N, C-alpha and C positions, 0 to 999 in steps of 0.2 A: 764107048759103044760096044756092043756085043751083038754077034750075029745069032739069030734064033727065031723061033716061031713066036706067035702072039702068046700062046700058052706060056713058053719059056719067060717071055717079057713080063706077063702078069705074075708068074710065080716069083721072079726076081724082084719085082716091085712090092710084093707082099712080104717077102723074106727081109727086105730092108726096111720094112716098117712105113712105107709111104702111103700104103692103104691098109685099112684093118677089115679083113674079110667078115661079112655077116653082121657088122655093127650098123650098117645103113639100112637094114631090114625094118619093115613096118613103120611105126611112128617115128623111128629115128632117121628115116630118110627125110632129107631137106625139102622135098617136094610133097610130102605126105599131107593129106587134108583131112585125114580122120586118124583115129587110134585103134588099138587092139580091142578095146572094149565096143566101140561101136561096130568094128567088124564082126565081133562075136554076136552081137545084138542083131545084125543083118542076117546071120546064118540062123540064128534062132528063130526069127520071125519068118523066114522062109521055110524052115522046117516045121513051123506052126500052121503052114498053108497059106501064107499071105503072098500076094503077087509082088514081083519086083518092082512094078510101076508104083505100087502102093507103098512098098518100103521107101522107096526113093522120094516120093511125096511126103511121106510122114516124117522121115528124118531130115529132109532137106537137102538131099544131095542128088546128083545127076543119075538118070538110069544107067548110064554107062559105068559109072564108079560102083554102083550096086552089083550090075551084072558082072563085073571084073571079079568081084569078091565072090559071088555065087558060082561062077564057072571056072574058077581057079586060075585066072589071069593074073590075079593080084592077091596078096595076103595068104598065100598058100600055108604059111606057118601057123596062122590062125585056124584054118581048116583042119590041119593035122591035130591041133590041141583039142578040137571040138569033137573029133572022131572017137 
């Protein structure tokens, strides 16, 4: 055991290969319910003027899932690619 902050502990864990930073982003995350292509489609539909509720209904996802993509609470890496 080592005395340190949470940041020290996270850095030590990554350096020892116990976690891989960034590999669990997007569709690689075990709890992901969609993939990058669907997230891009959501952004495209929204930019085309379709309301989030309609996007959710059309694609078969919850409104909260769609709004998390649109308002940057999830899938930020897809938003950066689309910009």
